[in-house]
C-alpha positions as CSV (number, residue, x, y, z in Angstrom):
1,M,118.3,155.0,49.9
2,S,120.4,155.5,46.8
3,P,121.8,152.5,45.0
4,T,125.5,153.6,46.2
5,A,124.6,153.8,49.8
6,T,125.1,150.2,50.7
7,A,127.2,149.1,48.0
8,D,130.9,148.0,47.9
9,R,132.6,151.4,47.1
10,S,135.8,149.7,45.8
11,G,134.3,149.7,42.4
12,L,131.8,151.4,40.4
13,C,129.5,151.3,37.3
14,T,128.8,154.5,35.4
15,F,125.7,154.3,33.0
16,L,126.6,157.0,30.5
17,G,124.6,158.5,27.6
18,A,126.6,158.7,24.5
19,G,124.3,160.7,22.5
20,P,122.5,160.1,19.1
21,G,125.6,159.4,17.1
22,D,127.6,162.6,16.6
23,P,130.9,162.1,18.6
24,G,130.9,165.9,19.2
25,L,127.7,165.6,21.2
26,L,129.4,163.7,24.1
27,T,129.3,165.9,27.3
28,L,132.5,167.0,28.9
29,R,131.5,164.9,32.0
30,A,131.2,161.9,29.6
31,V,134.6,162.4,28.3
32,E,136.0,162.8,31.9
33,V,134.4,159.5,33.0
34,L,135.5,157.5,29.9
35,A,139.1,158.5,30.7
36,T,139.0,156.6,33.9
37,A,137.3,153.4,32.6
38,D,138.7,149.9,33.3
39,V,135.9,148.1,31.4
40,L,133.7,149.5,28.6
41,I,130.4,148.1,27.6
42,A,129.1,150.0,24.6
43,D,126.0,150.1,22.5
44,P,126.9,149.6,18.8
45,L,126.0,153.0,17.3
46,T,128.4,155.0,19.5
47,A,131.0,152.3,20.4
48,N,133.8,153.7,18.4
49,A,133.1,157.3,19.5
50,V,133.3,156.4,23.2
51,R,136.3,154.0,22.8
52,A,138.4,156.9,21.5
53,H,138.2,158.5,25.0
54,C,139.2,155.5,26.9
55,P,142.6,154.4,28.2
56,D,144.6,152.1,25.9
57,G,144.2,149.1,28.2
58,V,140.5,149.2,28.5
59,Q,138.6,146.0,28.5
60,L,136.1,146.4,25.7
61,H,132.7,144.7,25.2
62,S,130.9,145.6,22.1
63,P,129.9,143.6,18.9
64,A,130.5,146.7,16.7
65,A,133.6,148.2,18.0
66,T,136.8,148.4,16.2
67,G,140.4,149.8,16.8
68,D,143.0,148.8,19.3
69,G,142.0,146.2,22.0
70,E,140.2,142.9,21.9
71,V,136.4,142.9,21.8
72,L,135.2,140.4,24.4
73,D,131.9,138.5,24.3
74,I,129.5,139.5,26.9
75,G,128.1,136.0,27.1
76,G,124.6,137.1,26.0
77,D,122.9,140.4,25.0
78,D,120.1,140.3,27.5
79,A,120.0,142.7,30.5
80,G,120.9,139.9,32.9
81,S,124.0,138.9,31.1
82,V,125.2,142.6,31.0
83,A,124.3,143.2,34.6
84,K,126.2,140.0,35.7
85,L,129.3,141.3,33.9
86,I,128.9,144.8,35.5
87,A,128.5,143.1,39.0
88,D,131.6,140.8,38.6
89,A,133.8,143.7,37.5
90,V,132.7,146.3,40.1
91,R,133.2,143.6,42.9
92,A,136.7,143.2,41.5
93,G,137.3,146.9,42.2
94,R,137.1,148.0,38.6
95,H,135.4,151.0,37.1
96,V,132.7,149.8,34.5
97,V,131.5,152.4,32.0
98,R,128.2,151.2,30.4
99,T,127.5,153.6,27.5
100,V,124.0,153.8,26.0
101,D,123.0,155.3,22.7
102,G,121.1,158.4,23.4
103,D,120.2,159.1,27.1
104,P,120.2,156.1,29.7
105,G,117.2,157.7,31.5
106,L,115.1,157.1,28.4
107,D,116.3,153.6,27.6
108,G,114.3,150.8,28.8
109,R,117.1,148.2,28.6
110,A,119.5,150.5,30.7
111,A,116.7,150.9,33.2
112,E,116.4,147.2,33.6
113,E,120.3,146.8,33.9
114,M,120.2,149.6,36.6
115,L,117.4,147.7,38.5
116,L,119.4,144.5,38.4
117,C,122.5,146.3,39.6
118,A,120.4,148.0,42.5
119,K,119.2,144.6,43.5
120,A,122.7,143.1,43.5
121,G,124.0,146.0,45.7
122,V,126.3,147.1,42.9
123,A,127.4,150.8,43.0
124,F,126.4,152.8,40.1
125,E,126.0,156.5,39.0
126,L,124.3,158.0,35.9
127,V,125.6,160.6,33.4
128,P,122.8,161.9,31.1
129,G,123.4,162.3,27.4
130,V,121.6,164.0,24.4
131,A,118.4,162.0,23.8
132,Q,118.0,160.6,20.3
133,S,114.4,162.0,20.3
134,V,115.8,165.5,20.9
135,G,119.1,165.5,19.1
136,V,118.0,164.0,15.9
137,P,115.2,166.5,15.1
138,A,117.5,169.2,15.9
139,Y,120.0,168.0,13.2
140,A,117.1,167.5,10.9
141,G,116.3,171.1,11.2
142,V,112.8,170.6,12.8
143,P,112.2,172.7,16.1
144,L,110.0,170.6,18.2
145,R,108.2,173.7,19.8
146,G,107.0,176.6,18.0
147,S,106.3,180.1,19.1
148,Q,102.8,179.2,20.2
149,G,104.4,176.6,22.6
150,A,102.4,173.5,21.5
151,D,102.7,170.4,23.3
152,V,105.4,167.8,22.4
153,R,104.8,164.0,23.0
154,F,107.3,161.2,22.6
155,V,105.9,158.1,21.2
156,D,107.2,154.4,21.1
157,G,106.3,153.2,17.5
158,D,106.6,149.6,18.5
159,A,104.0,150.0,21.3
160,L,101.8,151.9,18.9
161,V,101.9,149.4,16.2
162,A,101.3,146.5,18.9
163,G,97.9,148.2,19.6
164,A,98.9,149.8,23.0
165,L,96.7,152.6,24.2
166,V,98.5,155.8,23.4
167,D,97.4,159.3,24.2
168,L,98.6,161.4,21.4
169,G,97.2,164.7,22.8
170,A,95.4,167.4,20.8
171,P,95.7,167.4,17.0
172,E,98.2,170.2,17.1
173,T,100.5,168.3,19.4
174,T,103.9,167.6,17.8
175,L,104.8,163.9,18.0
176,V,108.3,162.6,18.1
177,V,108.2,158.8,17.2
178,R,110.9,156.4,17.7
179,T,110.7,153.3,15.4
180,T,112.7,151.4,12.7
181,L,112.8,151.9,9.0
182,G,111.0,148.6,8.4
183,R,108.1,149.5,10.8
184,L,107.8,153.2,9.8
185,P,104.8,152.6,7.2
186,A,103.0,150.6,9.9
187,T,103.7,153.2,12.5
188,A,102.3,156.0,10.2
189,S,99.2,153.9,9.5
190,A,98.7,153.3,13.3
191,L,98.9,157.1,13.9
192,V,96.1,157.6,11.4
193,T,94.2,154.8,13.2
194,H,94.6,156.8,16.4
195,G,93.0,159.9,15.0
196,R,95.9,161.7,13.1
197,K,94.9,163.1,9.7
198,P,96.5,161.1,6.7
199,D,97.9,164.3,5.3
200,A,99.7,165.3,8.3
201,A,103.2,166.3,7.7
202,L,105.9,163.8,8.6
203,C,109.7,163.8,8.4
204,A,111.7,160.7,9.1
205,T,115.3,160.8,9.8
206,L,117.8,157.8,9.5
207,S,121.3,157.7,11.0
208,G,120.5,161.0,12.7
209,T,123.3,163.3,13.7
210,T,125.9,161.4,11.7
211,T,127.3,162.2,8.2
212,R,125.2,159.5,6.9
213,Q,122.0,161.2,8.1
214,R,119.1,161.0,5.6
215,T,115.7,162.9,6.1
216,F,112.5,162.2,4.1
217,T,109.7,164.7,4.2
218,S,106.2,163.4,3.4
219,T,102.8,162.8,5.0
220,L,101.6,159.8,7.1
221,A,99.6,158.4,4.2
222,G,102.5,158.9,1.6
223,I,105.6,157.9,3.5
224,A,105.6,154.3,2.5
225,A,105.4,155.2,-1.2
226,D,107.9,157.9,-0.9
227,L,110.5,155.6,0.7
228,K,110.0,153.0,-2.0
229,A,110.4,155.8,-4.6
230,A,113.6,156.8,-2.9
231,R,114.9,153.1,-3.2
232,V,115.1,153.0,0.7
233,L,112.1,150.5,1.2
234,P,112.0,147.3,-0.7
235,S,110.7,147.6,-4.3
236,P,111.4,145.6,-7.5
237,V,114.4,147.5,-8.4
238,S,115.7,148.8,-5.1
239,A,118.6,147.8,-2.8
240,P,116.9,148.7,0.5
241,V,118.6,149.9,3.6
242,D,118.6,147.6,6.5
243,P,115.0,147.6,7.8
244,A,116.3,147.5,11.5
245,T,117.8,150.9,11.0
246,S,116.7,153.4,13.7
247,V,114.4,156.1,12.7
248,I,113.2,159.2,14.5
249,A,110.1,160.7,13.0
250,V,108.4,164.0,13.7
251,V,104.6,164.5,12.9
252,G,102.9,167.8,12.9
253,E,103.0,171.5,11.7
254,Q,106.7,171.9,12.9
255,V,107.8,169.9,10.0
256,Q,107.3,172.8,7.7
257,H,110.2,174.6,9.3
258,R,112.7,172.0,7.8
259,S,113.0,173.8,4.5
260,S,114.3,176.9,6.2
261,H,116.0,175.4,9.3
262,S,117.9,172.5,7.7
263,W,121.6,173.3,8.7
264,F,123.4,169.9,8.8
265,E,122.4,168.1,5.7
266,T,122.8,171.2,3.6
267,K,126.6,171.6,4.4
268,P,128.7,171.8,1.2
269,L,130.4,168.5,1.5
270,F,127.7,166.7,3.6
271,G,128.5,163.0,3.6
272,W,131.3,163.1,1.2
273,N,134.1,160.5,1.7
274,V,137.3,162.5,1.2
275,L,140.7,160.9,1.0
276,V,143.5,162.9,2.5
277,P,146.9,161.3,1.5
278,R,148.6,162.3,4.7
279,T,149.4,160.9,8.1
280,K,146.9,161.6,10.8
281,E,149.4,164.0,12.5
282,Q,150.0,165.9,9.3
283,A,146.3,166.0,8.2
284,H,144.7,166.9,11.5
285,G,143.8,170.5,10.9
286,L,142.9,169.7,7.2
287,S,140.6,166.9,8.4
288,E,138.9,169.0,11.0
289,Q,138.2,171.7,8.4
290,L,136.6,169.1,6.1
291,R,134.5,167.8,9.0
292,S,133.3,171.3,9.5
293,Y,132.0,171.1,5.8
294,G,130.1,167.9,6.6
295,A,132.8,165.7,4.9
296,V,134.1,162.2,6.3
297,P,137.9,162.4,5.9
298,Q,140.1,159.4,5.7
299,E,143.8,159.7,6.1
300,V,145.9,157.5,4.0
301,P,149.7,158.1,4.5
302,T,151.6,158.0,1.1
303,I,155.0,159.0,2.6
304,A,156.8,157.6,5.4
305,V,159.5,159.6,7.2
306,E,162.9,158.0,8.0
307,P,166.1,159.3,9.7
308,P,168.9,160.4,7.2
309,R,171.2,157.7,6.0
310,T,174.2,159.7,7.4
311,P,173.2,161.4,10.7
312,Q,176.6,163.2,11.1
313,Q,175.4,166.3,9.0
314,M,172.4,166.8,11.5
315,E,174.7,166.2,14.4
316,R,177.1,168.9,13.3
317,A,174.2,171.3,12.6
318,I,172.7,170.8,16.0
319,K,176.2,171.6,17.6
320,G,176.3,174.7,15.4
321,L,173.0,175.9,16.8
322,V,174.3,175.5,20.3
323,T,177.7,177.2,19.6
324,G,176.3,180.2,17.7
325,R,177.1,179.4,14.1
326,Y,173.7,180.4,12.8
327,E,171.8,183.7,12.6
328,W,168.6,182.0,11.2
329,I,167.0,178.6,11.2
330,A,164.3,177.9,8.6
331,F,161.6,175.2,9.0
332,T,159.9,174.2,5.8
333,S,157.6,171.4,7.2
334,V,156.4,169.8,10.4
335,N,158.7,166.9,9.8
336,A,161.6,169.1,10.0
337,V,160.5,170.4,13.2
338,R,160.0,166.9,14.5
339,A,163.5,165.9,13.4
340,V,165.2,168.7,15.1
341,R,163.2,168.2,18.2
342,E,164.0,164.5,18.4
343,K,167.8,165.4,18.0
344,F,167.4,168.0,20.9
345,E,165.9,165.4,23.1
346,E,168.5,162.8,22.2
347,Y,171.2,165.5,23.4
348,G,169.2,166.5,26.4
349,L,168.4,170.0,24.9
350,D,165.1,171.8,24.8
351,A,163.8,174.9,23.2
352,R,166.1,177.2,25.2
353,A,168.8,176.1,22.7
354,F,167.2,178.6,20.2
355,A,168.0,181.6,22.3
356,G,169.6,184.3,20.2
357,I,168.7,182.5,16.9
358,K,165.9,183.8,14.6
359,V,163.4,181.2,13.6
360,A,161.4,181.1,10.4
361,A,158.5,178.8,9.4
362,V,157.0,178.2,6.0
363,G,153.4,178.4,7.1
364,E,151.0,178.3,10.0
365,T,151.0,174.5,10.3
366,T,154.7,174.4,10.8
367,A,154.6,177.6,13.0
368,Q,152.2,175.7,15.3
369,A,154.5,172.8,15.5
370,L,157.2,175.1,16.7
371,V,154.9,176.7,19.3
372,D,154.1,173.3,20.6
373,F,157.8,172.8,21.0
374,G,158.0,176.0,23.0
375,V,159.4,178.3,20.2
376,K,157.7,181.3,18.7
377,P,158.7,181.9,15.1
378,D,160.2,185.3,14.2
379,L,159.1,185.1,10.6
380,V,156.0,183.4,9.0
381,P,155.0,184.4,5.4
382,S,152.5,187.1,5.3
383,G,151.2,186.0,2.0
384,E,151.5,182.7,0.3
385,Q,152.4,179.8,2.6
386,S,155.3,178.4,0.6
387,A,159.1,178.7,0.0
388,A,158.4,181.5,-2.4
389,G,156.1,183.3,0.2
390,L,158.8,183.0,2.8
391,L,161.4,184.5,0.5
392,D,159.1,187.4,-0.1
393,D,159.3,188.4,3.5
394,W,162.9,187.3,4.3
395,P,165.2,190.2,4.8
396,P,168.4,190.6,2.8
397,Y,171.8,190.0,4.6
398,D,173.0,193.2,6.1
399,P,176.5,193.1,7.7
400,V,175.6,196.0,9.9
401,F,172.6,194.4,11.6
402,D,173.4,190.8,11.1
403,P,176.5,189.6,13.0
404,I,176.3,186.1,11.3
405,D,175.6,185.5,7.7
406,R,174.5,181.9,7.9
407,V,171.2,180.1,7.7
408,L,170.5,176.5,8.8
409,L,167.9,174.9,6.7
410,P,167.0,171.3,8.0
411,R,164.8,169.6,5.3
412,A,163.8,166.5,3.5
413,D,166.1,164.8,1.1
414,I,163.9,165.4,-1.8
415,A,163.3,169.1,-1.1
416,T,163.5,171.6,-4.0
417,E,166.2,174.2,-4.3
418,T,163.9,177.2,-4.4
419,L,164.5,178.4,-0.8
420,V,168.3,177.8,-1.0
421,A,168.8,179.8,-4.2
422,G,166.6,182.6,-2.9
423,L,168.4,182.9,0.3
424,V,171.9,182.9,-1.4
425,E,170.5,185.6,-3.7
426,L,169.6,187.7,-0.6
427,G,173.2,187.4,0.5
428,W,173.0,184.6,2.9
429,E,175.2,181.6,3.4
430,V,173.0,178.4,3.7
431,D,173.8,175.1,5.5
432,D,171.3,172.8,3.5
433,V,171.0,169.8,5.8
434,T,169.1,166.6,5.2
435,A,167.2,166.2,8.5
436,Y,165.0,163.3,7.3
437,R,164.2,161.1,4.3
438,T,160.8,160.6,2.7
439,V,160.1,157.1,1.3
440,R,156.9,155.7,-0.2
441,A,154.6,154.4,2.5
442,S,153.2,150.9,2.7
443,P,150.0,150.2,0.7
444,P,146.7,150.9,2.6
445,P,144.4,148.0,3.5
446,A,142.8,146.1,0.6
447,E,139.4,147.6,1.3
448,T,140.8,151.2,1.0
449,R,142.6,150.4,-2.1
450,E,139.3,148.9,-3.6
451,A,137.5,152.0,-2.6
452,I,140.1,154.2,-4.4
453,K,140.0,152.3,-7.6
454,G,136.3,151.6,-7.5
455,G,134.8,155.0,-6.8
456,G,134.1,154.7,-3.1
457,F,135.6,158.2,-2.5
458,D,133.9,161.4,-3.5
459,A,137.0,163.4,-3.6
460,V,140.9,163.2,-3.0
461,L,142.9,166.1,-1.9
462,F,146.4,166.2,-3.3
463,T,148.8,168.6,-1.4
464,S,152.0,167.9,-3.4
465,S,153.1,166.1,-6.5
466,S,154.7,163.4,-4.4
467,T,151.4,162.5,-2.8
468,V,150.0,162.0,-6.4
469,R,152.8,159.7,-7.5
470,N,152.9,157.8,-4.2
471,L,149.2,157.4,-3.9
472,V,148.9,155.9,-7.5
473,G,151.9,153.8,-6.7
474,I,150.6,152.1,-3.5
475,A,147.0,152.2,-4.1
476,G,146.2,152.6,-7.8
477,K,144.6,155.5,-9.7
478,P,141.4,157.1,-8.2
479,H,138.2,156.3,-10.1
480,N,136.9,158.8,-12.7
481,V,133.9,159.7,-10.6
482,T,136.2,160.9,-7.8
483,I,136.8,164.6,-7.5
484,I,140.3,165.6,-7.9
485,A,141.4,168.6,-6.0
486,C,145.1,169.9,-6.2
487,I,146.9,172.4,-4.1
488,G,148.6,174.1,-7.0
489,P,149.6,174.1,-10.7
490,A,152.7,171.8,-10.3
491,T,150.5,169.2,-8.3
492,A,147.8,169.6,-10.9
493,K,150.2,168.9,-13.7
494,T,151.5,165.7,-12.0
495,A,148.0,164.6,-11.6
496,E,147.2,165.1,-15.2
497,E,150.4,163.3,-16.2
498,H,149.0,160.2,-14.2
499,G,145.7,160.4,-16.3
500,L,143.6,162.2,-13.6
501,R,141.1,165.0,-14.4
502,V,141.7,167.9,-12.1
503,D,138.3,169.4,-11.0
504,V,139.5,171.8,-8.3
505,M,142.7,173.8,-7.6
506,A,143.3,175.9,-4.6
507,P,143.6,179.7,-5.4
508,V,146.7,179.8,-3.2
509,P,148.9,176.9,-2.2
510,S,147.7,176.1,1.2
511,A,145.8,173.1,2.7
512,S,143.1,175.3,4.1
513,A,142.5,177.1,0.9
514,L,142.3,173.6,-0.9
515,A,139.7,172.4,1.5
516,Q,137.8,175.7,1.2
517,A,137.9,175.4,-2.7
518,L,136.5,171.8,-2.6
519,A,133.8,173.1,-0.2
520,E,132.9,175.9,-2.7
521,F,132.9,173.2,-5.5
522,G,130.5,171.0,-3.5
523,A,128.2,173.9,-2.7
524,G,128.1,174.7,-6.5
525,R,127.1,171.2,-7.3
526,R,124.3,171.2,-4.6
527,D,123.1,174.6,-5.7
528,A,122.9,173.4,-9.4
529,A,121.0,170.2,-8.5
530,T,118.6,172.1,-6.3
531,S,117.9,174.7,-8.9
532,A,117.2,172.1,-11.4
533,G,114.8,170.4,-9.0
534,E,117.0,167.3,-8.9
535,P,118.1,165.1,-5.9
536,V,121.5,166.0,-4.5
537,Y,123.9,163.2,-5.0
538,R,127.5,162.7,-3.8
539,P,130.0,162.1,-6.7
540,S,130.4,158.4,-5.6
541,E,126.7,157.6,-5.5
542,R,125.2,155.6,-8.3
543,R,122.2,157.7,-9.7
544,P,119.1,155.7,-10.4
545,G,119.1,154.7,-14.0
546,S,122.6,155.9,-14.8
547,R,126.0,154.0,-15.3
548,R,129.4,155.0,-14.5
549,K,131.7,155.3,-17.4
550,A,135.1,153.8,-16.9
551,R,138.2,155.7,-18.2
């Protein structure tokens, strides 16, 4: 009989595999289940990733979780304490989601918790996840089975070191060993004791599938010395990684394919901490692009948006839109779209109020904000995504074809006059309306400020002169090891005026082109280091034997 057959069906526990660490490896079913959670009990590695898909009011139990919501004490970290928490919540009619790093079917502790739930008559279900022993080698670029179809065996390193009888199969069998960093040398020695050759190839991956992944390729006999040389294991001069760090090691001939199959750790910005001086809403597309290059973006707002001091001007403009005063309305930012949309909602209007009015957007991001509002722009620059690019495509006023000669331009209080002057030169009358004010944002948390000034970021992307001025004003000047990337010449000039060395500049003034330019810069650094036979370091990493020079 299944565990749910005799249980109280008013509540339910779902044991859910959260994968090996990459939030993108959560299954569609996992995301659906998390959205219905009343109580979340999360393993530390993936706690934040799964929390992001839960309702705001979820009751959270995890020692490592951060973000909104109070983290509650489980009352003990043994399987019995967790099972009691699950049972109490399920009997109260709540949906408990117990997330497990990797796959719950391969987790001994999760198996024990399920057994206790079954004995207590607690209803539960299982959602599989990507197992660490499968996902991590894939991200390390090591296929577990070759064309000859050799056997694959999964080995518990702790059991091996403890002297348990382990059948490792034939010598050509690929072994996937789960252990910890501190026990890896002992595990390698135990494999030799069990008959594997000392020169058998081995690769060991720490923090697999995350942007902190590190893979070391060696042999069973050489791995201990290689980890010490890499300053990972303790040595007289090293600052070692936590010895409890989980490691997935692969042993066998398949390790040789890593040199050609490594796709994750060779991304151009792999592991780079990139500061994006924008709000999460503004930086979403840019941050996603950076993640595709392997970077870890952190958004830090430098500008806050506030309503205009005198709202009457916007009120008259909205009335003019409805009464047919304008032939065109031009949006130069997402914030302008948001300001008009908020006024529409205040007056009970929707996108239908744009009927009969031509709509222009300064670039693709602003255009998407309009589409989300229900408005398809009539004009988006075909070339440079800027005011100048918009003017290049803007038609001159023609009294024969244009019944109205007036353009509404809702924008920031500090916007430049380029667009207004260009439209007037094309024969249009312009109502230049302050839709919102931009003010300097509040300083970021102290740890972020220290990371900016102390070289904790590998790069910072400046998308305007104001982001340079405001970031320096609220957080201080980025350290000289930080790569400075600017969207165009004006922004680069402002950065240099603030004592910053500009390393990267976008070929065209767009956020997407800026991110791509930084990726090309990172790829160039990687290629140069590889060609010279040197390790690939991030800009923020302290190289062995080197010192940072302060400005």
